[in-house]
N, C-alpha and C positions, 0 to 999 in steps of 0.2 A: 207476212213475211218479213216484210220490211221494219213492222213494230216490234218483232222479236228481236231482230237485229239490233234496231235501236234502243231496244230496253236492254239487253245485255251490252252492248256499249255503254250505257247509262251506269249501268251495277259496276261494271270494270273502273269504270271512272272514279265512280264513289269509294271504292276500295282502296285508290289513293291518294285520297285527301286525306290530309292530317286534322282529324277529327278528336278534339280534347274533352274528353269526358267530363261530365259535370261533376264530379269528385275532385278532379283533378283540378279545376277552375277554383273551387273552393279553397283549395289548400294554396291559393295565393293570398287569403285574406289575412292580416297578420293581427291578433287581436291588443288591443291596446297595452302599451306597457303599466305594472303594477308595481308600485313600490310602497306596500303599503308595510307597517312597521317598521321603515327602514331609517338607517343612521346617514343622513343626506346633507348634514352640517357642511354648508359652504361649498356645496356643488354648482356645479354652472350649466341650466336648462336654458340659458337665452338663445330666444329665436328659435328655438324647437317646436316641431311638431308633436304636441301632445295631448292631441285632442281625446276625451274619455279615459285620459289615465288615472291611473289611483295613486292617493298621496295619503291615505286615511292612516292615521295614528303614526307618522313620520315625524323624524325632526327636521325642520327643513330652515332650521334659523341658520342667517347668514346666506341663504341660498339665494341664487343670481334667476330668476325669471323674466327678465326684462324681454319684452316682443315676444314671448312665446305666446304661442296658439294654442290655451288650454281650456278651450270651450268644452264643455262638459264634462271636466275633468272632478274627482271627490280627491277633496282635501280635510273630509271630516277630522276633527280632534288631532291637528297635526299642530305643531307650533311654526310660526312663522316669524322669528321676532329679528328684527334688522334684515330681512330679505328685502330684496329688490325687484318689483314686481310692475317696474315702469312700463307702460306701454303695452303689457300682457293683454290677451284676451281671455277673461275668464266668465263668458257668459255662457248662461246656463249650468255655470259650476256647483258643485254642491262643496259649500265652503264654511260648514258650520262648527260651533266651536272650536274657532281657529285663533290662535295666540299672534297678531298681527301688529304687538307694540314694537313702535320705532321702525316699521317697514314704510317702504318708497312705494306707495301706491300712486302713484301720479300717474295721470292718463290710463289709468285702467279700465278696461271695460267689463264692468260688473251686472250687465244687462242680465236680469231673469236668475241673479243667480240666488240662490239661499244662503243668506249669512246670519243666523240664528246664532245668538248666543256666542258671537265670536267678539273679541275684545282689541278696540281701536285705539290704543292709549297711544299718545303722542306719533300719530300718523301723519305722512302727507298725503291727501287726498287730491291734491289740485289736481283738475281737469278728469276724475276719474266719472265715469258713468254708472250709475245707481239705478236706471231707468227698470221699471219694474221686477228690481231687487226685492228679495223679502228678508227684512228687518224687524229686530225688536224696537218698540218705540224708543225705548231709551238710548239705543244706538242711533236712531236718526237725530233725535235730539242733539245729541254728543256730536255725530257728523256735521250737523249743520251750523254748529257753533265755529267750524273751521272751514267750513266749504267754500270753496271758489276757485275760477277758472272755466275749460270749455274743454270737452274732451276732444283732441287733434282729429281723431278718425269719426266719430258717429256724429260730430259737431253740437253735442248737447252741452249745457251748462251743469255742473256737479250741483248746485243748490235747486235747481228744476229737476234734476234726477231722483232728487232726494225729497222733495215737494215740500223744500223749506219754505216758512210763511214768513215772510217781512215784518 
């Protein structure tokens, strides 16, 4: 008799508990932003959380990504002429076929990023960290010619991260 009373009491208490179903919890997840094929010239993304965001085939010329967290973001086949990426985290990003002409890449974290067939004409890479990034041999040679400084967040020398031979 006591067990039956306790069981009924427990069931009554459970009915009053606010239980969030699994489907409602999943609805709280916000997918990463997508700016594919967008005209974003001159936009300000500085300091923003852009993890896994998609910027493929976008015009990002004169865009400000300084100190943005763009880990794992996709920038494939976009233009970033004169973009400001100072201090941005692009680790694990897919940044292949990007035109970085005259971009500010100082103190950028490109750790494990894919940068194949990207253009680095007249860029500033002072303090950039390219540790384990995937680059073409010609890109490495070009970047080693201008590499200097130490990344303020990772403590890695730019020349060391590129594997430059003195």
